[in-house]
N, C-alpha and C positions, 0 to 999 in steps of 0.2 A: 367365340368372342363375346365379351360383355360390354355393354355401353352404359356409362355412368354419367349423370348430369350433375353439374355443380354451378352455383352462382358465385361470381366474383364481381368486384367493383370495376368500373371502367378504368380507374386509375391502375388497379392491379393488372388488368388485362393489357393495358398499354405497355406495361413493363415486360410482360412475359409473352405477348402475342408473337413477336418474331421467333421466339424460341420454341413455341409449341404448335405452330401452324400445321406441321406435318402430323402431329399426334392427335389433334382434336378438330372437331367442327364447332362452330359457335354461332349464336344468334344474339343480337342485342335486343333485350326485351324492352327496356326503357332507357332513359337518359343516363341512369346511374348504375345499371346492372347489365352484365353479360352472362348468358347461359352457355357453359362449355359442355360439349359432349366428348368424354374421354373414351376412345376406342381401346379397350383393354384386352390384350391377349397375353399369353404366358410370358413372352419376352418383353412386354411393355409394362409389366406389373410395377417394376421399380420406378420407371419414369412417371407412371400415373401417380404413384405415392408422392413423388417429388412435387408434382403439380398440386396435389391435394394439401400437403403439409408445408411446402416451402414457398410456393408462389400463390398463396392465398391472401385474403384480406388481413391475416395475422401480421404479415410483414408491414403493411401500411399502418396498422394499429400501433405496433411497437415503435416504428419510426416516428409516428406522430407524437408519441409519448416519450420522447428522448429525455434523458436526465440532464438537469441543469448543473453544470460544474460548480456553481456558486451556492449549491444547497448545503445545509447543515444536516448531517445524518445522525440518527439516534440509535444507540445500543440499549439505552435505558431511558425510561420516561423522565423528562426533566422540564420544569417550567422556569422561564426567566423571571417570572414575578417573585419567585422565592429567593433569587440571588441578590444579595446585598453587597458582596465584596468580590471583585474580580482580580485574579492574580495572573502574572505572565512570566514566562521565560523570555529571554532576549533573542538569542540566535535562532533563526528560522521560526520565530513566533512573532515578534515585533519587527525584527530585522530580517529581510529576505535577501539572499545573496545571488549574484549572477554566476554563471558557469565559470567565469574567470577565477573564482576563489578555489574551486576544486583543482584546476590546473596549477594554481599557485602552490597549494598544499602538496600536490604530487611532486612537482619539480623540486621544491625545497627538501622534502623528505628523501627523495631519490638522491639528491646531491649529498645529504647528510650520510646516507649509507656509504657512498663512495669515499667521502672525505674523512668521516669520523670512524666508520666501521671497516674501512679498507675493502669494500666490495669492488668488483672489477669496474674499470673505467667504461667498459662497453655498455654498462647500464644507462649511461647518459643518453644513449640513442633512443631510449624508450620515451614516448610521449604519453600524456594522459589520454585515455579513451573514454569519452563521456558516455557512450552508449554501451559500455561493456557490462557493468554490474548494476544490480538493483538493491535497494535496501532490504534488510530482513534475512539475508543469506547466512548460512552456517559455514564455518571453516573448520575442517578437521586438522588440528594443529600437527598431529603426528604423521598424518598421511599427506599433508599439503594439498587438500582437496577443498574446493569451494563449491557449494551446492545449495539447492533449495529443498526445504523439508516441509511437509504438510502438517496440518493440525494433529494428525495421528502418529507423528514421528516417522512417516514414510518418506524416503528420498524420491523426488520426482526424477525418474530416469530421463536422460537427455539434458539434464541441467547440472551435471557433475563435471567440474573443470579442474584439470591439473595444468597450471600455467594458463595459457591463453587458448588451450585446445580441449575439446570435450573428451571425456573418458568413455570408452565403449560400455554399453549397458551390461554386457556379460562380465566385464572386469569389475564393475561396481558391485554387481550381485555376488561375485566371488569374494571380494574384499569384506563385505558386510554380511555375508551368508544370507543374502536376501536384500530387501530394501528397507527394512525396519532398523531404526537407530534406537537402542535401548536407553531408557531414562538415565541410567547411571553414567553414560558418557555424553549425554546432552549438556549444553551449556547450563550454568547455574541460573539462579533466579534473575539476575541482572544481565544475563546473556554472556557472561564471562567464562573463560576456560580456567577453572580453578578447582582445587580440592578433588583432583581425580577426574574432573570433567575435561574431555579432550576436544570438545566442540566450543567454538566461539561464535556467537551470533552478533552480526553487525546491524545495530538497530537505529543509529542516528544518521542523519544526512551527511555529516562530516566523515563518516566511515567509507563513503564511496571512493575517495582517492586511496584510502588504505587498502581496500580490497583489490583495486586495480594495480597498486604497487606490488602487493604480495604476488599477484598473478604474473606480473611482468618479470619480477626477479626469479620466480620459479621457472618461467619460460626461458630466461637467459641461461640458467644453470643446466636445464635439460638440453637446450640446443647445443651447448658446448660440452656436453657429457661431463659436467663437473659434479663430483660426489659432494653432497652437502647434507647437513642435519636440518630437517624441516622445523624442528622446535626452535633451534637457534635463529633460523631465518625469520620465523614469526615474531620472536621476541625483539630482534633487531629492527624490523619494520615497525613494530608497535612503539618502540622507543623513539625511532626517528619521527614518526607522526606525532608522538607526545611532545617532542622537543619543538616542533613547529608551533605548537600552542603554548606550552609552558614557558619557553624562553622568549616568548613575545614576538617571534619572527613574523607570524601571520598578522598579529595585531598591528604591528608597525606598518606593514605593507598595505593593509586595508585603510588605516588612518591616513596614509600618505596619498591615497587616490580613492577617496570614499565613493565618488560618483561612479567609478568603474565597477565597484563590488556590491554596493547596496542598491536594491531596486524596490519598487512599490511602496516607498516610504510614505507617500501621501495617503495611501489606504489605511495604513496602521495609525497615522495621525488622526484620520477621520473617525476611526473606531474609538480611540481614546477620548476625543472631544465629545463624541456622542455619549459615552459612559459618564464623563464628567458633568455634562449638561443635565443628566438624569440624577445627579447627586450620588452616584455609586462610588464606593471606596475602591481604591486600586493600589496594588503593590507589585513590585518587581523582584523576583528571586532568580539570579543568574550565576553561572559559574565563571563568567567572563570578568576581567578586571575593570575597575572604574574608568580609567582613561579611555579604554576601548568602547565601553558602553556610552560614556559621555559624548565622545566624538560621533558615534552613530546616532544617538538620540538627538543631538544638536542638528544633525542633517535631516532626520526624519520629522522631528517636531519643532525644534527651535531651542534657543538657549534657556527658555523657561520650562523645559520638559519636566523638571523635578516637581513643579507646582501641580502636576497632574496626579502624582503618586503620593500616597500617604506613607508608604514605607518602600525603601530601595535597599536591597541586599545584593552585594557583588561577591565574587569568589566564594560562593556558598558551599562549594564542594558537594553538590548533589551526586549520588543519592545519599551520601553519609549525612548530609544536612537533615534528612528526614528520620534518621535512626540514632545517631550518636549524640547523646545528651551532654557530652563533656566539653564541647567547644562553645565558649561564650561569644557574644557579639562584640565587635570592636568598631569604634567609629573611625571613619576615614575623612580627612580634610579634602578640600577641593584640589589641593596639590598632591594628594596621595599619601600624606603623612598619617601614620597610625597612632591613635591616641590610646592612653592607658587607663582612662577612667572607667569605672563600672557603669554598665548601661542599666538604668532603671525604667526607661520607657523608650519606645521607638518613635522618633519625632519626624514630622513631615519636613522635607527639605534637606534632611541629613542623609549621609551615606554610611551604610554599615557593611562590615565584612564578616564572612564565616557565620558563626552562630549555629543554632539548631532549631528545628521546628517546635520542639517542646517549649523552649524559651519564647519563641515567637508567639505561640498560642497563649502562653501565660501573660505576655506583655500586651497583646492586642485583644484577646478574648474572641478572636475570629475562629469559630469552631463549626464543624458540621456542615450540613448541606446548604447553608447560606453562602458558602464560599465556592467559587468556580475558578479553577486554575487551568491555564492553557500551556501546553508545551509540545515539542515535537518528538521527544524521546519517551517512548511508552514506558520503559523501565525507570530511568533516572528521574523523569519528571512526574509521572502519573501513578505508577503502581502502588507505592507506599501510601500516597495520599488517599486513594480510594479504598485500599485494603485495611489500613490501620486508623485512619483519621476521619473518614466519612465525608471528605470534601467531594464536590462534584468536579469532574475532570473533562477537559476538552483536548483532543489530539489534533495537532496541525499536521496534515499529510499533504505536502505540496504535489506529490505524484498523482493525487486524485484527479487533478484537472486534466492532465494528459490522458490518463486511462479512461476517464469518462468520455472525452472527445473521441477516442478510438471506439469505445463501445457504442457511440451514437452513429457511427458510420454505417452505411448500407452493407458494406462488405462484412462487418462483424455481425450485424443483425441477421443477415442471411445465413451466415455460417453457423451461428449459435442456434437459430431456429431449426435448421436442418439437423444439427447434431442432437438437439433435444428430441426432435421427431424420430430420428433413428433409434435413440435410446428407448423411446416409448414403443416403437414397433418391435424392437428386439424383446423387450419385456413382455409384450403381449403375445408375440408369435412363438416364443420359445417353448410353449406348452405343446405345440404340435411336433410329434416325434417321427412322422414319416420322413423318408430320406429326402424327398424333394423340398419339403418345408424346411428341414434342417439345413439344406444347402443354401436356401435363400437367407435364412437367419445368419449362417456363417459368412455369407457375402456382406451382409449388413454390418456384422461385427468387424470384419476386416476394414470396411469403409470407415466405420466409427474410429477405429484405431489409427487409420491413416490421417484422419482429420485432426487428431490431437496436437501434432506438432504445429499446425497452422494456428490453433487457438493460443499457443505459446508465442510463436514468432511475431504475431501481429503487435504484441506489446514490447518484447525485447527478444532478439534472436537467440541470446544465450540462456536467459533465465525466465522469460515470460513475465506475467503479471505479478505485481507486488502482493496481490490479494488471493490469487488462486493458483493451485497446482492442477492443471487440467480441470477436474471436477471439484475436488475438495478445497476448502479454504487452506491458505498457507499457515505455517506456524505463526508468522507475523500477524496475520489476520485474526487468528485465535486470541492472541494476546491483546490486540487492539480491542476486540469485542469485550474482553474481560476488564480491562483497566481504564477504558474511556467511555464516559456516559454519552458524549457526542464527539463527532469528528468532522473535519472540513478541510478544504484545500488551503485556506488561508484565513487569518483573523478577520479579513475584510468581509467574509461571508456574514458576519454579525450585522453588517449594515442593511441587510435585506429583511431583518426581523425587528419587530417592536419588543418592548420589555414585558409584554403580557403573553408572549408566545410560549406555547408548550410543545416540546419536541416528543413525538411518539415514535417508538420503534415499530417497524412492520410486524404484525402478528403472522409470521409465516408458519404454516402448519408444521408441527413435529411429524416425524415419519409415520407415527401411528394415528395421526389425526386427519380427519376429513377437512377439505377446504370449504369453510362456511361462507367465505366472502369472495365473490368472483373478482379476479383481476383482469388486466387487459390482455393477458395471454390466453384467456379461456374462450376466445371466439370459436375455437374448434368444437366447443360443446353446444353450439346452437343446433337447432333441429336439423338443418340441411347437412351440416358436417357430420353430426352424430350418425345420421342415417347412412351416409356414404361410408363412414368409418366402419360401421357394423357390416355393411355389405362386403367391403373389401376383406375384412378379416374372416368373416364367415365363408367367403367364397375363395379365399386365396389358395388354399390347398387344392380345391377342385379345379381352379383355373389352371394351375401349374401342371396338372396331370395330363 
């Protein structure tokens, strides 16, 4: 038997005392510290490591340094003192919608399938499932499979769904000859399935009802053993969802009961007032029609909302707006009448339709990194601006607030701390090749694999986190880091910063770099823990024999 001593705080000991009283002896040295004696023998090794890595002061440190959901996060260094012009999308950037809107879109599109496309009446029994899908998923149009893919084009097993039910891992591996999705069948630059690409990526928040409807219709056909062509199904659902928007059905419903559908309006108003008070120029570029935007902005800001903006462009047709030079601007009257006169300048208080970014740049002179544009769609709103035009970009990711709150919970902190500790143990111990040591490592590997589904389910039972596939970043997260200088849960996060603030990305070490700056997770590297860590690993094989 080996006896190991370790210091923990009184707070940590209060948490773990009832759990470890049979495994350790302890003495309280002073008011803030407890000395634990771990009685370690061969069958206690794993539990002792749990005490060391899981129930240490590390837990308290991480919990005490929880993430504020109202933080603005940086992918690229950017200072607000350099920003003179602020641009905004409308939907899910200035206007945030309640969950009622997704239910509305789902129900209308479902009924369009039945009424206009002659789909079975039984589909009307399906209701919208708010907790089913997450943004950023890929849909294999030909195989009718919804799935999550990581930054390296690997499918996250356990997140592949046909209809409303998961596809067994073995079947997925057989269909794709592994888990990797080749580049030539991935979605195109804008996430669309076109020009031979068989995958569609759903990147905007409005796509959540579409993913759910696709899954429900697939589910109905499979339940009733109906033979169908997945490509036709995808196109019909896509058209039905498009009709909800293009034909104005959704717009009229929202305008008729705006208080039911729009929320957090006062926060968007406060941001616009703050920018205006600082003398910043502002513009709005949205794909939504004027009547819809006008009704929403009247609710959010008031009837004088146009006084805040130097330029307002509606029905812009993004992302074509950023690339197609052929569409000129057209002025729209307050009553929605389109005027035919040539546009020589973009005037404050006027409303313009369509147009293109090249003409916008020529008429305003707003170029380069002095412009910051906010939007929720990483491709349609942000990609071209940062890649081709050098604007600074801000992504609005409402899902951040929910995910950060989950990550701040003790359950998540405990789980991830132990998962990371297990990974470190495996990495260090795998060099020992004797049978007993290998058996211990294999047990740790099995436990690590068994924990993976829990790291997914805590965010979403079907698809997990928007940002991670177990360990790797998601494909969505990869695109977010490339196309957005900063990202945040809502535009209201700007209220927490002054206009001299500089956003710095974390300098996380590359895989070949040493960590030169200690972070809050490195409490394990203090003298006491380092000493015990070395004892455990140098003695582990001998203890087990």
